[in-house]
C-alpha positions in Angstrom: 0.1 0.2 0.2 1.4 3.3 -0.6 2.1 5.5 1.7 -0.9 8.2 2.4 -3.5 5.7 0.9 -6.6 5.0 2.8 -7.4 1.0 3.3 -10.8 1.2 5.3 -13.3 2.7 6.8 -12.2 4.1 10.9 -11.9 1.6 14.0 -10.1 4.3 16.3 -10.0 7.8 16.6 -7.8 9.5 19.0 -8.3 13.0 19.6 -5.7 15.0 22.0 -6.0 12.2 24.3 -4.4 12.1 27.7 -4.6 9.9 30.5 -3.1 11.3 34.1 -2.9 9.1 37.2 -3.0 10.5 40.5 -1.0 8.2 42.6 -0.9 8.7 46.8 1.6 7.8 48.9 3.3 9.3 52.3 6.6 11.1 51.8 9.8 10.1 53.2 10.5 10.0 57.0 13.9 10.7 58.3 16.2 8.2 58.1 14.2 6.5 54.9 11.0 5.4 56.8 7.7 5.8 55.3 5.5 8.0 56.9 1.4 8.0 55.6 -1.1 11.1 56.1 -2.0 11.4 59.7 -5.5 11.2 60.4 -7.2 14.6 60.4 -4.3 16.2 58.3 -5.6 17.0 55.1 -2.9 19.1 53.9 -0.7 16.5 54.4 -2.7 13.8 52.4 -3.3 16.4 49.8 0.7 16.8 49.3 1.1 13.2 48.9 -0.3 13.3 45.8 0.9 13.2 42.6 0.5 13.0 39.3 1.3 10.9 36.2 0.9 11.9 33.0 0.8 8.7 31.4 -0.6 9.9 27.9 0.0 13.4 26.6 -1.8 14.7 23.2 -2.1 12.1 21.6 -4.2 12.1 18.0 -4.2 9.3 15.1 -6.7 7.4 13.2 -6.8 3.5 13.1 -8.6 2.0 10.2 -9.9 -1.6 9.1 -7.0 -4.0 7.6 -4.2 -1.7 9.5 -1.4 -3.7 11.8 -0.1 -0.7 13.8 3.1 -1.2 16.2 3.4 0.5 19.2 7.4 1.2 19.9 9.5 3.6 22.8 11.2 3.2 25.6 10.1 1.9 29.1 7.8 4.1 30.4 6.7 5.9 27.1 3.1 5.2 27.6 2.4 2.4 24.7 0.8 -0.5 27.4 -1.1 3.0 28.6 -2.6 4.0 25.5 -3.1 0.5 24.5 -5.4 0.3 27.5 -7.2 3.3 27.0 -8.3 2.1 23.6 -9.3 -1.2 25.1 -11.6 0.7 27.5 -9.8 0.1 30.4 -8.6 3.5 31.7 -10.7 6.1 31.2 -9.2 9.2 29.3 -8.3 12.3 31.6 -9.2 14.5 28.7 -9.5 14.7 24.9 -11.7 12.1 23.0 -11.8 8.5 22.1 -13.9 6.5 19.3 -13.5 2.8 19.3 -15.6 0.7 16.4 -16.9 -2.6 18.0 -15.5 -4.1 20.9 -11.9 -3.9 21.2 -10.0 -6.8 22.7 -7.1 -6.6 24.4 -5.5 -9.6 24.0 -8.8 -9.9 25.5 -9.9 -12.1 28.2 -7.3 -12.3 30.9 -9.6 -9.8 33.0 -12.8 -12.7 33.0 -10.6 -15.5 32.9 -10.4 -17.5 36.2 -7.4 -20.1 37.3 -9.4 -21.8 39.5 -11.4 -23.2 36.6 -10.5 -25.6 33.6 -9.2 -24.8 30.9 -12.6 -25.8 29.2 -14.4 -23.6 31.3 -12.1 -20.4 30.4 -12.6 -21.3 27.1 -16.2 -20.7 26.9 -15.7 -18.2 29.5 -13.5 -15.9 27.2 -15.3 -16.9 24.0 -18.6 -15.2 25.3 -17.0 -12.7 26.6 -15.6 -11.7 22.8 -19.5 -11.8 22.0 -19.5 -15.4 20.2 -22.6 -17.2 21.6 -22.1 -20.8 23.5 -22.6 -22.6 20.1 -20.2 -20.2 18.2 -17.6 -21.4 20.8 -18.3 -25.2 21.1 -17.8 -25.3 17.3 -14.4 -23.7 17.6 -13.4 -25.9 20.7 -11.3 -27.9 19.4 -10.0 -26.0 16.8 -8.7 -23.4 20.1 -7.1 -26.4 21.9 -5.2 -27.4 19.2 -3.6 -24.4 18.5 -2.9 -23.4 21.9 -0.8 -27.1 22.0 -2.1 -27.8 25.6 -3.7 -31.0 24.9 -5.7 -33.2 27.7 -4.5 -30.2 30.0 -7.0 -28.0 29.0 -9.6 -30.1 31.4 -7.1 -29.5 34.5 -7.6 -26.0 36.3 -5.4 -23.4 34.8 -3.5 -22.1 38.1 -2.1 -26.0 37.1 -0.4 -24.6 33.9 2.9 -23.3 33.4 3.5 -19.5 32.2 3.7 -20.6 29.1 0.8 -22.8 28.6 -1.4 -20.1 30.4 0.1 -17.7 27.3 -1.0 -20.2 24.5 -4.5 -20.4 25.5 -5.2 -16.9 26.6 -3.5 -16.1 22.9 -5.8 -19.2 21.2 -8.7 -17.8 23.2 -8.5 -14.0 22.5 -7.8 -15.0 19.0 -10.6 -17.4 18.0 -13.2 -14.5 17.0 -12.0 -11.9 14.6 -12.6 -8.4 16.7 -12.9 -5.5 15.1 -9.9 -4.0 17.0 -6.9 -6.8 18.4 -4.2 -5.2 21.0 -1.2 -7.6 21.6 0.4 -5.9 24.6 4.4 -8.0 24.5 2.3 -11.6 24.1 2.8 -12.4 20.2 6.2 -14.4 21.0 5.1 -16.7 23.5 6.0 -20.5 22.8 8.2 -22.1 20.3 9.3 -21.2 17.3 6.5 -23.1 15.7 4.0 -21.6 18.0 5.1 -18.0 17.3 5.4 -18.6 13.3 1.4 -19.7 14.1 0.8 -17.0 15.9 2.7 -14.3 13.4 0.0 -16.3 10.4 -3.0 -15.8 13.0 -2.4 -12.2 13.4 -2.3 -11.8 9.3 -5.1 -13.3 9.3 -7.2 -11.1 11.6 -5.9 -8.3 9.6 -7.2 -10.4 6.4 -10.8 -10.6 8.1 -11.0 -6.7 8.1 -9.6 -6.4 12.0 -7.4 -3.7 13.0 -4.4 -4.8 15.1 -2.2 -3.2 17.6 1.0 -4.4 18.7 3.1 -3.2 21.5 6.6 -5.1 21.3 10.3 -3.8 22.5 11.5 -6.9 19.5 11.4 -4.4 16.2 11.7 -7.3 14.4 8.2 -8.9 15.5 7.1 -5.1 14.8 8.2 -5.5 11.2 7.1 -8.9 10.3 3.4 -8.2 11.3 3.3 -4.2 11.2 2.6 -2.1 8.4 2.4 1.2 10.8 4.1 2.3 13.4 3.2 4.7 16.6 6.4 6.0 18.1 5.8 7.2 21.7 8.3 9.2 24.4 7.1 10.6 27.5 3.8 9.7 26.8 3.6 12.0 23.4 3.2 10.3 19.6 6.6 11.3 18.9 5.9 10.0 15.0 3.4 8.0 12.9 3.8 6.5 9.7 5.2 3.5 7.6 7.3 0.4 9.8 10.4 1.1 7.9 10.5 5.1 7.8 9.6 5.2 11.9 11.6 2.1 12.7 14.4 3.7 11.1 14.6 7.1 13.1 13.4 5.4 16.4 16.7 2.8 16.1 18.6 6.0 15.2 18.1 7.8 18.8 18.7 4.5 20.7 22.3 4.2 22.7 25.1 3.2 20.8 26.4 1.8 23.8 29.9 3.4 23.0 30.7 3.3 26.6 32.5 -0.4 25.4 35.6 1.7 24.5 38.6 2.3 26.4 37.9 4.8 29.3 40.8 6.8 28.0 42.4 7.2 24.6 45.8 8.1 25.9 46.2 4.4 27.5 48.0 2.5 24.9 47.6 -1.2 24.7 44.3 -1.4 27.0 40.6 -1.3 26.3 38.4 -1.1 29.1 35.2 -3.1 28.6 32.2 -1.9 31.6 29.0 0.1 32.2 27.5 1.7 35.2 27.1 -1.2 36.9 27.3 -5.3 36.3 24.1 -5.8 34.3 25.4 -3.1 32.1 28.7 -4.4 31.8 27.8 -7.5 30.8 25.6 -6.2 27.8 28.7 -4.4 26.7 30.8 -7.4 26.5 28.6 -9.4 24.9 28.1 -6.5 22.3 31.8 -6.7 22.0 32.3 -10.3 21.5 29.0 -11.6 20.2 27.9 -11.4 16.5 23.7 -11.1 15.6 22.7 -14.6 15.3 24.0 -16.4 18.2 23.0 -19.7 18.7 21.8 -18.6 22.4 22.3 -16.6 25.6 22.2 -17.2 29.4 20.3 -14.6 31.4 21.0 -15.0 34.9 19.9 -13.2 38.1 22.0 -10.2 38.9 22.6 -11.1 42.5 23.5 -14.7 44.1 27.1 -14.7 42.6 26.6 -18.9 42.9 23.9 -18.7 40.6 26.2 -17.6 37.7 29.1 -19.5 39.0 26.9 -22.5 38.2 26.4 -21.1 34.9 29.0 -19.9 33.6 31.4 -23.1 32.5 28.6 -24.6 30.3 28.0 -21.0 28.6 32.0 -20.5 27.9 31.8 -24.3 26.6 28.9 -23.5 24.5 30.1 -19.9 23.5 26.9 -18.2 24.7 26.9 -14.9 26.5 25.8 -14.5 30.0 23.3 -11.2 30.8 21.9 -10.4 34.1 18.5 -9.4 34.8 16.9 -8.4 37.8 14.2 -10.5 39.7 10.6 -8.9 38.4 12.0 -7.2 35.1 14.4 -7.2 32.0 16.6 -4.1 32.2 16.3 -2.1 29.2 19.8 -2.3 28.1 19.2 -6.6 28.1 16.4 -5.9 26.0 17.9 -3.9 23.3 21.1 -6.7 23.1 18.7 -9.4 22.7 17.0 -7.8 20.0 20.9 -7.2 18.9 21.8 -10.6 19.3 18.5 -12.2 18.1 19.4 -15.4 19.7 17.1 -18.8 18.9 17.4 -19.7 22.4 17.6 -18.2 26.1 17.9 -19.7 29.0 16.5 -18.1 31.6 18.2 -19.4 34.7 16.8 -20.0 38.7 13.2 -20.8 39.9 10.8 -17.9 39.9 12.3 -17.0 43.4 15.6 -15.8 41.3 13.9 -14.4 38.2 10.0 -14.0 37.7 7.7 -15.3 35.0 7.3 -11.5 33.6 11.5 -11.7 32.5 10.3 -14.7 30.8 7.5 -13.5 29.2 9.5 -10.5 28.0 12.4 -12.6 26.6 9.7 -14.3 24.7 8.7 -10.5 23.0 11.9 -10.7 21.4 11.1 -13.3 19.6 13.6 -16.0 21.5 12.7 -19.7 22.6 13.0 -19.7 26.4 13.8 -22.8 28.1 14.2 -21.8 32.0 16.5 -23.8 33.9 14.1 -24.4 37.5 16.2 -24.7 40.1 17.3 -23.0 43.0 20.3 -24.5 44.6 23.7 -24.0 42.8 24.2 -27.6 42.7 20.8 -28.3 41.0 21.1 -25.1 38.7 24.7 -26.0 37.7 23.5 -30.2 37.4 20.2 -29.2 35.3 22.2 -26.6 32.8 25.0 -29.5 31.9 21.7 -32.3 31.3 19.7 -29.9 29.4 22.3 -28.3 27.0 25.4 -30.7 27.0 24.2 -34.2 26.7 26.9 -36.4 26.3 29.4 -34.0 28.1 32.9 -35.5 28.7 36.0 -33.7 30.4 38.9 -34.4 32.1 38.4 -32.6 35.5 35.3 -31.7 37.4 36.2 -28.8 39.9 34.1 -29.0 43.3 34.1 -26.2 45.3 31.9 -24.9 48.7 28.9 -22.4 48.3 30.6 -19.5 49.6 31.7 -15.6 48.5 35.3 -15.0 48.3 38.2 -14.6 45.6 39.2 -18.1 45.2 36.4 -20.2 44.5 35.9 -17.3 41.8 39.2 -17.8 40.5 38.4 -21.9 40.6 35.4 -20.9 38.5 37.1 -18.6 36.2 39.5 -21.4 35.6 37.2 -24.3 35.3 35.8 -21.7 32.7 38.8 -21.3 30.7 40.2 -25.0 30.6 36.3 -26.4 29.7 35.8 -28.1 33.4 32.6 -29.4 34.6 31.7 -27.0 37.9 29.8 -28.7 41.0 29.0 -25.9 43.9 28.4 -28.0 47.2 25.0 -27.4 49.0 25.5 -29.6 51.6 29.0 -32.1 52.8 27.8 -35.1 50.5 25.8 -35.0 46.9 22.5 -36.3 45.9 22.5 -39.2 43.5 21.5 -37.2 40.4 24.4 -35.2 40.8 26.9 -37.8 41.4 25.1 -39.4 38.3 25.8 -36.4 36.3 29.4 -36.3 37.5 30.5 -39.7 36.6 28.1 -39.7 33.3 30.9 -37.2 31.9 33.7 -39.9 32.3 36.3 -37.1 34.7 40.2 -38.5 34.8 40.4 -36.4 37.9 38.2 -34.8 40.3 39.5 -31.6 42.3 38.0 -31.0 45.5 38.8 -27.3 46.6 37.7 -27.3 50.3 39.8 -26.4 53.0 41.4 -29.6 54.5 39.2 -29.2 57.5 36.0 -29.1 55.6 36.3 -32.5 53.7 33.8 -34.9 54.8 34.5 -38.3 54.7 31.3 -39.3 53.2 31.9 -36.9 50.1 35.2 -38.1 49.5 34.0 -41.5 49.1 31.3 -40.2 47.0 33.9 -38.8 44.5 36.8 -41.5 44.7 34.3 -44.1 43.5 34.1 -41.7 40.1 37.7 -40.7 39.9 41.1 -40.1 41.6 40.1 -37.0 43.9 42.7 -34.8 44.0 42.9 -31.7 46.7 43.7 -28.1 45.2 46.4 -26.7 47.0 45.5 -22.7 46.8 48.4 -21.3 45.6 46.5 -17.9 45.2 43.6 -16.8 42.6 45.8 -14.8 40.4 48.2 -17.7 40.3 45.6 -20.4 39.4 44.1 -19.0 36.5 47.4 -17.6 35.2 48.2 -21.1 34.9 45.0 -22.0 32.9 46.4 -19.1 30.8 49.6 -20.4 30.1 48.0 -23.6 28.4 47.0 -21.5 25.5 49.8 -21.0 23.2 50.6 -17.1 22.4 49.4 -15.8 19.1 49.7 -12.3 19.4 46.0 -11.2 20.0 44.5 -10.4 23.0 44.2 -11.3 26.7 41.2 -10.8 28.9 41.7 -9.3 32.3 39.2 -9.1 35.3 39.6 -7.9 39.6 38.6 -11.0 41.2 37.1 -9.7 43.8 34.2 -8.7 40.9 33.1 -11.7 40.8 29.9 -11.1 37.8 32.3 -9.0 35.8 35.2 -11.8 36.5 33.4 -14.7 35.2 31.4 -12.8 32.3 34.9 -12.2 30.5 36.0 -15.8 31.3 33.1 -16.9 29.1 34.1 -14.4 26.5 37.4 -15.7 26.6 36.8 -19.1 26.6 34.7 -18.2 24.0 37.4 -17.2 22.0 40.0 -19.3 23.1 41.9 -16.4 24.8 44.2 -16.1 27.6 42.1 -15.1 30.6 44.2 -13.6 33.9 42.7 -12.0 37.2 44.0 -9.3 39.4 43.6 -9.7 43.4 44.1 -6.0 43.8 45.2 -3.2 41.6 48.7 -4.4 41.9 49.6 -6.2 39.2 51.1 -9.6 40.2 54.7 -11.2 39.0 52.6 -14.2 38.1 50.6 -12.3 35.6 53.0 -10.0 34.9 55.1 -12.5 33.3 52.6 -14.1 31.5 51.6 -11.3 29.8 55.1 -11.2 28.7 55.0 -15.0 27.7 52.0 -13.9 25.3 53.0 -11.0 24.0 49.1 -9.7 23.0 48.4 -7.3 20.6 45.9 -6.0 23.5 44.2 -6.5 26.4 40.5 -6.2 27.6 39.6 -5.1 30.9 36.4 -5.8 31.7 34.8 -3.9 34.8 33.1 -0.8 35.5 35.4 2.8 35.6 35.1 2.2 39.8 37.0 -1.2 39.2 39.2 -0.4 36.5 40.0 3.6 36.3 42.9 5.1 34.8 46.1 3.9 36.7 45.1 0.6 36.7 45.3 0.9 33.5 48.4 2.5 33.0 50.3 -0.3 35.4 48.5 -2.7 32.5 49.6 -0.6 30.1 53.3 -0.9 31.5 53.5 -4.5 31.6 52.7 -5.2 28.2 56.1 -6.0 25.9 57.7 -3.0 24.4 56.4 -0.8 27.0 
């Protein structure tokens, strides 16, 4: 359709639309305590109210047959606009006209988790305007489309998040509403389901409906939408053809150019680091991995035992590690997932560590999600190996205690660099599943890296039945890792360096080094130990890639490292 061509009759007309939330909350008392309005103090209660102007003076006309994407950064008003069109939020001012019954993937509000999927299909279908007999005629196709099989007769509260989302999508698209709205839900399920979902949206559009899609994935927007609304701070910045608007929007996104040396006058030293560990991991992925990688590990940004359990597998597979908040994906991670376009994202940890909301946001980027649904580091490590490395064999298994100190970070980094399997102890003995996993990789030796007074007899007996057990003598973190680096023949490429006390930065750097078979070194402090300096001299690298934020890697440290380079 040519630009400016009218496709059909209007379905949504918004004229100078405003949506303002009034939020009531107490002020902060001294010491960080929250103090609400006192009884009878109306002035304080009034002062505690504040307004959030979520949508500001937005006007547009949507027509039959259009598929319209809504884009913008977090907090730009995309979802609020969608909910206003759906009739879930009343406009504060302006005018809004919608033809027929709009559907915001459209039945979540009426579905009941305690009822079976079957009952909810009838409830949802009737909420969409279908008669009971029409729902009955479409029942089998809804179940087939959702792929939940006989689970349709179980209560929805027993469903996984993916099963529930697929059923909601199937119900919502069982009728062709005048206006269908999808908020970051298109990419639910595996690749096959995403393809079917995309095709279903196209069918609805062909049946003269209007589709709105809110998504952080520009790939999904390009695949489905012929028009895009770009929102910023509640305002409509641009409205036009998909490629034209996306090109303008993408030109405003951060280039993440902080993945450069922090000072241009430090020869041979490149610092990769952001404002925090989350951004640092994303910047390192941007530096080292091209678009179209096979997979990504997504781990919680707190609880370093989790990333320790995953890092060796990530290094062997060559997958980057990104970090997430428990309840939501950081914006920088959404952007990096969109750039990487991985086939699979492994969301690591049970819901106590990473919420299902994060899983839904990952699916919205177009990736297939595999959940490592475990809580303890031992279970996470075992499940990660079994899921992503079936048939793995290694020469060495390293067993460490679940404690936070530099030696264990160094041991994890060394295991990652050397391709060893890592096991993190939760107790004084290993469960049968973990023992079977260790035995299955057929190690030549097992390295037990615990203090001499922390080597339970039963544990030693368990491990000794699998392979000879060696005891690590804890020669120092820097030396441990330098020994692993010494096994790599010098070739004039780069060497990775990190401060061992920065656990997350150290392990994402170890994964990046392992992916390209590069040497990796750690520093126990801002001084460079003789072992590390000697290894840099042996390698004669073309440059050092130092991973860490400016608080960890300042110009002085870069200068010290630069002085270790041959010829400096």
